[in-house]
MILO-347058 format. One record per residue (C-alpha): residue number from 0; x, y, z. Coordinates in steps of 0.001 Angstrom, whole numbers, plus 524288, in hexadecimal, padded with zeros to 5 digits. Layout:
PT    k      x      y      z
PT  NUM      X      Y      Z
...
//
This chain:
PT    k      x      y      z
PT    0  561FA  A6A5C  3EEFE
PT    1  56466  A5BB0  3EE86
PT    2  556ED  A589D  3F3F8
PT    3  55093  A6297  3EAE2
PT    4  556D0  A5C24  3DF0A
PT    5  55301  A4E8A  3E3AA
PT    6  5450F  A52F9  3E631
PT    7  54453  A58FC  3D894
PT    8  54920  A4C88  3D210
PT    9  53F81  A4402  3D973
PT   10  53455  A4D50  3D694
PT   11  536E7  A4CBF  3C800
PT   12  53653  A3DDA  3C832
PT   13  52821  A3DC2  3CC89
PT   14  51E8E  A38E5  3C21F
PT   15  513A7  A42CC  3C49D
PT   16  512F8  A5098  3C9A9
PT   17  51751  A5230  3D7B1
PT   18  50B6F  A51FA  3E082
PT   19  50228  A4C81  3D63F
PT   20  5019F  A3F94  3DD89
PT   21  50376  A3E6C  3EC2E
PT   22  50A4A  A3245  3F0FE
PT   23  50079  A28F5  3F74A
PT   24  50209  A246A  40549
PT   25  50304  A15DC  407DF
PT   26  4F7B7  A1652  41163
PT   27  4F888  A080D  4155A
PT   28  50707  A07A2  41865
PT   29  50AEA  A1597  41BB2
PT   30  51158  A1783  428F3
PT   31  50CB1  A259A  42926
PT   32  50352  A2DE8  4213D
PT   33  50894  A3A5A  41B61
PT   34  51406  A4239  4206D
PT   35  51570  A47DE  42E14
PT   36  52437  A465D  42FB1
PT   37  52F95  A4880  42696
PT   38  532E1  A3A16  4276D
PT   39  525DE  A36F9  420F7
PT   40  52956  A3E70  414A1
PT   41  52E30  A3635  4094B
PT   42  53C79  A37B5  405B6
PT   43  53810  A3F4F  3F9B0
PT   44  5303C  A48B3  4022C
PT   45  53BD7  A4A93  40B44
PT   46  54453  A4D79  3FF8C
PT   47  53A78  A57AE  3FB43
PT   48  539B0  A5DFA  408AF
PT   49  54883  A5E94  4095E
PT   50  548C8  A6523  3FBF3
PT   51  541C1  A7195  4002E
PT   52  549A1  A7DC5  3FC9B
PT   53  54097  A8731  40412
PT   54  53E07  A8F70  3F7F3
PT   55  52FBA  A91EA  3FB5D
PT   56  52A71  A8FC2  3EDAD
PT   57  52059  A8643  3F302
PT   58  51A57  A902C  3FC3B
PT   59  51980  A9AB9  3F1BE
PT   60  51099  A922E  3E944
PT   61  508E1  A8B68  3F412
PT   62  4FA7E  A8F83  3F3A6
PT   63  4F887  A8B95  401D4
PT   64  503CD  A9442  4060B
PT   65  4FE47  A9F78  3FDDE
PT   66  4F14D  A9DFB  404E3
PT   67  4F73C  A9F7D  41265
PT   68  4F617  A911A  415DD
PT   69  4FFA4  A8B7D  41FF7
PT   70  505D4  A83A2  414E8
PT   71  51356  A87CD  4108A
PT   72  51958  A7CEB  40848
PT   73  5270D  A8261  409B2
PT   74  525BC  A8292  4186D
PT   75  52129  A746B  418B0
PT   76  52C05  A6EFD  4101B
PT   77  536C8  A7773  415E0
PT   78  53242  A73D6  42391
PT   79  53269  A655F  42051
PT   80  53FD9  A66F2  41A3D
PT   81  5452F  A6D7C  42672
PT   82  53F25  A62F9  42F06
PT   83  544F5  A586E  4266A
PT   84  5527F  A5DF5  42898
PT   85  55044  A5F25  43733
PT   86  54C21  A5109  438B1
PT   87  5569D  A4A29  430E9
PT   88  56444  A4BEA  42BDE
PT   89  56110  A4567  41EEC
PT   90  5542A  A4A76  41915
PT   91  550DD  A3DE2  411E2
PT   92  552D4  A34B1  41D4B
PT   93  548C7  A385E  4278F
PT   94  53F4E  A2FF3  42F06
PT   95  533EC  A350D  436DE
PT   96  5361B  A4242  43CE6
PT   97  52D11  A4B99  443E4
PT   98  51EF5  A4DC2  43FDB
PT   99  51EF7  A5A41  437CF
PT  100  510A3  A5B12  433A8
PT  101  50663  A6064  43CEC
PT  102  501A5  A6C5E  4442C
PT  103  50D26  A742F  44943
PT  104  516F2  A6BB1  441F3
PT  105  51F85  A6E33  43625
PT  106  51473  A6BF2  42C5F
PT  107  506EF  A6FDE  4311A
PT  108  4FA16  A69FB  42C4D
PT  109  4F4F0  A776A  4285B
PT  110  5008B  A7923  41F4D
PT  111  4FE9E  A6BC2  41911
PT  112  4F007  A6DB6  41706
PT  113  4F2A1  A7A91  41007
PT  114  4F854  A73B5  40416
PT  115  4F006  A7321  3F7B1
PT  116  4F96D  A6924  3F194
PT  117  4FA68  A7218  3E5B5
PT  118  508C1  A6E58  3E38E
PT  119  50D26  A7C4A  3E0CE
PT  120  51796  A7AA7  3EB46
PT  121  51CBC  A6E15  3E537
PT  122  51D7A  A7453  3D7D4
PT  123  52494  A804B  3DD1F
PT  124  52E5D  A78C6  3E56F
PT  125  53C0E  A7901  3DF5E
PT  126  53FB5  A6D1F  3E797
PT  127  533F9  A6525  3E2AD
PT  128  52ED9  A6296  3F069
PT  129  521AE  A5BA4  3F032
PT  130  51B9E  A641D  3FAAE
PT  131  50D83  A6039  3F804
PT  132  5104A  A51B0  3F9BC
PT  133  516EC  A54A6  406BB
PT  134  50B39  A5C9C  40B3F
PT  135  5019C  A51E3  40780
PT  136  509AC  A47D4  40EE5
PT  137  50918  A503F  41B25
PT  138  4FA79  A51EE  4190B
PT  139  4F95D  A4315  41890
PT  140  4FF43  A4288  4261D
PT  141  4F585  A4C71  42B68
PT  142  4E9BB  A45E4  42527
PT  143  4ECF4  A3776  42680
PT  144  4F550  A36FB  432C6
PT  145  4F01B  A4275  43A91
PT  146  4E216  A420F  43590
PT  147  4E28B  A50BD  433BB
PT  148  4DE5A  A54D0  42600
PT  149  4DB51  A6349  42437
PT  150  4CE73  A6A20  426E2
PT  151  4C268  A6316  42205
PT  152  4C9DF  A5A09  418EA
PT  153  4C73C  A4E38  421A4
PT  154  4B8C6  A4F88  41E3B
PT  155  4BC7D  A5087  40FDF
PT  156  4C42C  A43D8  4110C
PT  157  4B854  A3D1E  416F5
PT  158  4AFD2  A41E7  40BCA
PT  159  4B986  A3CD5  401C5
PT  160  4B9EE  A2F9D  40875
PT  161  4AB4C  A2E5C  40AC4
PT  162  4A572  A34BA  3FEAD
PT  163  4B08F  A356D  3F4D4
PT  164  4B0AD  A4450  3F444
PT  165  4B58B  A4F47  3FD36
PT  166  4A7FD  A5499  40070
PT  167  4A18F  A47ED  4046E
PT  168  4970A  A489C  3F9F3
PT  169  490A2  A3C09  3F592
PT  170  49878  A33F3  3EBCF
PT  171  48B8B  A31B4  3E4C1
PT  172  48B62  A4027  3E123
PT  173  498E6  A4056  3DB14
PT  174  4938C  A416E  3CD46
PT  175  48725  A48FC  3D03E
PT  176  48D27  A54B0  3C934
PT  177  48B57  A4D4C  3BC77
PT  178  47D95  A4834  3BE9F
PT  179  478C9  A4F62  3B283
PT  180  484A8  A4BE2  3AA2C
PT  181  48275  A3D3F  3A88A
PT  182  49041  A3A7D  3AD44
PT  183  4966A  A2E03  3A802
PT  184  49B0B  A255A  3B32C
PT  185  4A65B  A1C35  3B08D
PT  186  4A2BF  A0E06  3AE4B
PT  187  4AB81  A022F  3AF0A
PT  188  4AF05  9FCAF  3A1D7
PT  189  4AD2B  A09B6  39AE4
PT  190  4B84B  A11F5  3958B
PT  191  4B8FB  A20B5  39754
PT  192  4C1F9  A2AF1  391BB
PT  193  4C14C  A3260  39E7B
PT  194  4BD85  A2F6E  3AC6D
PT  195  4B9B9  A3C88  3B23C
PT  196  4BDE0  A3DDC  3C077
PT  197  4B4DD  A4875  3C5B0
PT  198  4BA66  A4A22  3D35F
PT  199  4B36B  A4E61  3DFBF
PT  200  4B33D  A5D03  3DD87
PT  201  4AC02  A5CA1  3D08D
PT  202  4A369  A5197  3D565
PT  203  49E31  A58B6  3E15C
PT  204  4A197  A6731  3E0E7
PT  205  496C5  A6E9D  3D9DB
PT  206  49FEE  A7853  3D377
PT  207  4A9E2  A6E4B  3CF1A
PT  208  49F7A  A6557  3C98B
PT  209  49F84  A6E81  3BDDF
PT  210  4AD4A  A69D0  3BADD
PT  211  4A8BB  A5BB3  3B9F4
PT  212  49D36  A5FA1  3B183
PT  213  4A65B  A673A  3A899
PT  214  4AF8D  A5BAA  3A728
PT  215  4A436  A52AE  3A3BA
PT  216  49F58  A5C9C  399CB
PT  217  4ACA4  A5D4C  39338
PT  218  4AEA6  A4E91  39324
PT  219  4A18F  A4CC2  38C7F
PT  220  4A3F6  A57D9  382FB
PT  221  4B0A4  A5126  37EF3
PT  222  4AA55  A43BC  37DC4
PT  223  4B2E6  A3DA9  38840
PT  224  4AE64  A3074  38D4A
PT  225  4AF4D  A32AB  39BE9
PT  226  4A99F  A2E17  3A8BA
PT  227  4A9D8  A3183  3B715
PT  228  4AC46  A2737  3C17F
PT  229  4A0ED  A24B9  3CAA5
PT  230  4AA47  A1FF9  3D53E
PT  231  4B268  A2C76  3D4EC
PT  232  4B61F  A310F  3E288
PT  233  4BEF0  A3B60  3E884
PT  234  4CD73  A39A3  3E5C3
PT  235  4D00A  A3F1B  3F379
PT  236  4DB6C  A46C3  3EDC0
PT  237  4D925  A51D6  3F75F
PT  238  4D957  A4826  40293
PT  239  4E66E  A4306  3FDEA
PT  240  4EC4C  A50AE  3FD78
PT  241  4E738  A52C3  40B4F
PT  242  4EE2A  A4675  40FC8
PT  243  4E2DB  A3CB8  40FFB
PT  244  4EA04  A3251  40833
PT  245  4E1B1  A2701  40CFA
PT  246  4D51E  A2D0F  407DB
PT  247  4DBB8  A309A  3FB14
PT  248  4E12B  A2306  3F8AB
PT  249  4D41E  A1CA7  3FBBA
PT  250  4CD58  A258B  3F1E7
PT  251  4D808  A23AD  3E7BA
PT  252  4D72E  A14E6  3E85A
PT  253  4C85C  A153F  3E6DA
PT  254  4C8CB  A1EC1  3DB70
PT  255  4D378  A171F  3D47D
PT  256  4CB92  A0AA2  3D5F1
PT  257  4BF6D  A1132  3D06B
PT  258  4C6BA  A1777  3C516
PT  259  4CC6A  A0A3C  3C1B2
PT  260  4BEE9  A04DD  3BEC6
PT  261  4BD2E  A0D66  3B2B5
PT  262  4C392  A0ECB  3A569
PT  263  4C75E  A1C5A  3A0C4
PT  264  4D22E  A2307  3993B
PT  265  4D4A4  A2D5E  3A38C
PT  266  4CF4E  A349F  3AF39
PT  267  4CBE9  A430D  3AE51
PT  268  4CAD8  A4B67  3BA90
PT  269  4C7EA  A59EB  3BB4D
PT  270  4CD15  A5AA7  3C944
PT  271  4DC04  A5B93  3C96B
PT  272  4DC3E  A554A  3D6E2
PT  273  4D4F5  A494A  3D1E5
PT  274  4DD1D  A49CA  3C570
PT  275  4E9F4  A49C7  3CCF8
PT  276  4E54E  A3F1E  3D636
PT  277  4E08D  A35AA  3CBC5
PT  278  4EBD4  A388B  3C283
PT  279  4F749  A38D2  3CBE5
PT  280  4F336  A3225  3D885
PT  281  4EA03  A2718  3D4CA
PT  282  4F525  A1FAF  3CE15
PT  283  4FA6E  A1DBA  3DBF1
PT  284  4EE39  A1593  3DE75
PT  285  4EDC5  A0E13  3D1B1
PT  286  4E597  A17B4  3C9E4
PT  287  4ECD9  A1C8D  3BDD7
PT  288  4E485  A2392  3B3BE
PT  289  4E657  A2E12  3A978
PT  290  4E0B1  A3A2C  3B01F
PT  291  4DE38  A4790  3AA37
PT  292  4D922  A5449  3AF9B
PT  293  4CCA5  A5911  3A934
PT  294  4D3C8  A64BE  3A34A
PT  295  4DD6A  A5B7F  39CB8
PT  296  4D26C  A5368  396F6
PT  297  4CAEE  A5F7E  39295
PT  298  4D710  A64FE  38BFA
PT  299  4D8FA  A5800  38515
PT  300  4CAC5  A5797  380A3
PT  301  4CB96  A6567  37B38
PT  302  4D894  A62DD  37466
PT  303  4D3A7  A5640  36E3F
PT  304  4C74C  A5CE0  36951
PT  305  4BDC6  A556B  371E1
PT  306  4B9D0  A6205  378B2
PT  307  4B68D  A6E19  370B1
PT  308  4B540  A7A11  3796E
PT  309  4B0B7  A8623  37244
PT  310  4BB08  A8EF0  37853
PT  311  4B962  A9D6E  375FB
PT  312  4BB1C  AA8CC  37F3D
PT  313  4B99E  AA379  38CF8
PT  314  4BB8A  AA923  39A8E
PT  315  4C870  AACFC  3A0B3
PT  316  4CCAF  AA147  3A8F9
PT  317  4D78A  AA1CA  3B319
PT  318  4DC32  A93D0  3B499
PT  319  4E041  A8E47  3C1C6
PT  320  4E90E  A8238  3C190
PT  321  4E5D2  A7698  3CA2C
PT  322  4F195  A720D  3D21E
PT  323  4EE38  A63AA  3D091
PT  324  4EC9B  A64CF  3C1D8
PT  325  4F7D5  A6E41  3BF92
PT  326  5030E  A6CC8  3C912
PT  327  4FFD3  A5EB1  3CC74
PT  328  4FD75  A59B9  3BEAA
PT  329  50359  A63E3  3B5A1
PT  330  4F6D6  A6719  3AE46
PT  331  4F57C  A7597  3AB9D
PT  332  4F190  A7680  39D66
PT  333  4E552  A6E04  39C16
PT  334  4DC64  A76AB  3A46A
PT  335  4E0ED  A82A9  39CFB
PT  336  4DEC4  A7BBC  39007
PT  337  4D0EE  A787A  39463
PT  338  4CE6C  A86C8  39765
PT  339  4D42B  A8B3E  38A76
PT  340  4CB62  A818D  38371
PT  341  4BFEF  A88A6  389BA
PT  342  4C49C  A9548  38383
PT  343  4C7AB  A9C42  39037
PT  344  4D295  AA5CD  3931B
PT  345  4DB80  A9E30  39C56
PT  346  4E257  AA701  3A623
PT  347  4EE70  AA24A  3AD5A
PT  348  4EF8D  AA5F9  3BBA0
PT  349  4FC89  AAAFE  3C117
PT  350  4FE69  A9E0C  3C828
PT  351  4FAA8  A9393  3BE6A
PT  352  4FE67  A865D  3B8E4
PT  353  50984  A8061  3C0EB
PT  354  509DC  A8C91  3C976
PT  355  4FB27  A8CDF  3CB8A
PT  356  4F5BB  A901E  3D8F7
PT  357  4ED8A  A85E2  3DFF8
PT  358  4DEEF  A87F6  3E243
PT  359  4E0A5  A835B  3F04B
PT  360  4D83B  A7719  3EF50
PT  361  4E25A  A6C50  3EDC2
PT  362  4E84A  A6399  3F815
PT  363  4DB25  A616F  3FE97
PT  364  4D95E  A6FF3  40131
PT  365  4CBDD  A6F47  3FAFE
PT  366  4C6D8  A6864  40723
PT  367  4CAC6  A70BB  412B8
PT  368  4CCC1  A7EF1  4165D
PT  369  4D9DC  A8468  41A9D
PT  370  4DD28  A9165  420E0
PT  371  4E4B7  A9A03  4177A
PT  372  4E698  AA87E  41536
PT  373  4E0E2  AA7B6  40775
PT  374  4DB5F  A9BC1  400A8
PT  375  4E343  A9669  3F54C
PT  376  4D75E  A960C  3EC60
PT  377  4D4F7  AA47F  3EECA
PT  378  4E32A  AA7B7  3EBA5
PT  379  4E209  AA030  3DEEA
PT  380  4D4C7  AA5C4  3DB34
PT  381  4D984  AB3A5  3DD53
PT  382  4E4D5  AB0B2  3D43A
PT  383  4DB69  AAB5F  3CA04
PT  384  4D238  AB6FE  3CB3D
PT  385  4DD8E  AC04D  3C8E6
PT  386  4DE09  ABAE4  3BB00
PT  387  4D038  AC057  3B8F1
PT  388  4CA4A  AB3C7  3B376
PT  389  4BC37  AB07C  3B062
PT  390  4BEAE  AA28F  3B4F0
PT  391  4C8D5  A9BBE  3BD56
PT  392  4CB32  A8EB9  3B6B3
PT  393  4CEF7  A8285  3BE46
PT  394  4D12F  A7424  3BB83
PT  395  4CE85  A6EC2  3C920
PT  396  4C222  A6E23  3D16F
PT  397  4C9CA  A7170  3DDCA
PT  398  4CF24  A7D9D  3D72F
PT  399  4C17A  A8142  3D2B4
PT  400  4BC00  A7FF1  3E072
PT  401  4C71D  A8778  3E6C5
PT  402  4C769  A92AD  3DD07
PT  403  4B8A6  A93AF  3DC47
PT  404  4B857  A9498  3EB15
PT  405  4C2D5  A9F1E  3EAAB
PT  406  4BB04  AA6E1  3E0B0
PT  407  4AF22  AA688  3E992
PT  408  4B701  AAAA4  3F577
PT  409  4BC73  AB60C  3ED93
PT  410  4AEC6  ABA03  3E94A
PT  411  4B1C1  AB779  3DAF3
PT  412  4A5F8  AB37A  3D2DF
PT  413  4A9AE  AB800  3C535
PT  414  4B4D0  AAE3F  3C319
PT  415  4B16B  A9FDB  3C1D7
PT  416  4BA04  A9456  3C56F
PT  417  4B84F  A898A  3BB54
PT  418  4BE61  A7C96  3B7B7
PT  419  4C476  A7C0A  3AA27
PT  420  4BA5F  A71F0  3A5E6
PT  421  4AF60  A7B35  3A997
PT  422  4B592  A8610  3A1A2
PT  423  4B658  A7D3E  395B0
PT  424  4A863  A7848  39722
PT  425  4A3A4  A863A  398A6
PT  426  4AA64  A898A  38BE4
PT  427  4A2F2  A7E57  38581
PT  428  495B8  A7E6E  38C47
PT  429  4949C  A8A20  39540
PT  430  49501  A8950  3A443
PT  431  4955F  A7BB4  3AA44
PT  432  488AC  A7838  3B101
PT  433  4894C  A7412  3BF51
PT  434  485D3  A6660  3C399
PT  435  4776C  A63F7  3C5C1
//
């Protein structure tokens, strides 16, 4: 109980939500990359491991565990705790120890790669153990020290490095989705209310391009002076969650340098992963900016009278919470307010808000296949369909992709998956046109 109390006190002293910002590796001076032995955990991580009370709350909320993945967060932390006690008499005074990460060892790669980094386990843990951070540190060891990232993710890393996006498409085509929109590109010496960070998914994925077009439509409708940044490139957030810290830091430094060339009041991002990265992690690299999610900005524009949706009787929308917007950053109301402004009937799912169930796409899981009994996105989509909606509303392009894919695999074609911005634009203009 002493370690639990100490862990709780230290957790409450942290300035931002646990897990919102990973601790960067000192790549130039580090003696090792990631964690393969108990002696490589920080003293705070050892304190957390030693705090485990074996209650099992983490496994009951873990989407990977629900799907039949090899990941069981309780098993990982309890196993590390037992090993800690075997190796030393005093849990906070260890050095080195046996390698515990690897095939056939205490923590297997398949278990680590199952994590979606949704943070449900961290939120449920009564001992405040930061399980996701521990998992990412062990992933860093596998990726950086062993050169063994999961599945096809190594090719994704190469695409991010070479082309600035996960698919390897040409950087010159990053804004092709807006060729007919006369997009304003940021210019040095000019001041903008908003710098719109589009992100890779809406830049290159045909379906998610409609989100970017919707955001542009709403910004113009509200008379917001905005611009996009021609130099925008992948944040490599997924790479970081998969342990590729070197690639992430290289991308972060380049993006921070490019952002610093322009003058704006704040950054808006519709992708919660980009939002969390720029808001909570770029300050580690000298880039501190006011950052808002597009739903927060839309809610503000409606409340201030700059946007005037007609409202009226809209469709029945079951809203799915994004982990990186909700649990990571505490924003649950703005997406719902955006939907209500569109005049829709917002339906809450059984697992919603802080208890929402992950779509299965976080933690780099968008970029490789894993063997499971039942995909997380299918589990979540079945839950949403049970609410009998006309639309499943989302506020994240990863969630849209995952749930739309689940709908197709279930043979569902009468329920749409839509971003909240699309729902609002449809209430104003009718259906959003695809990119030309």
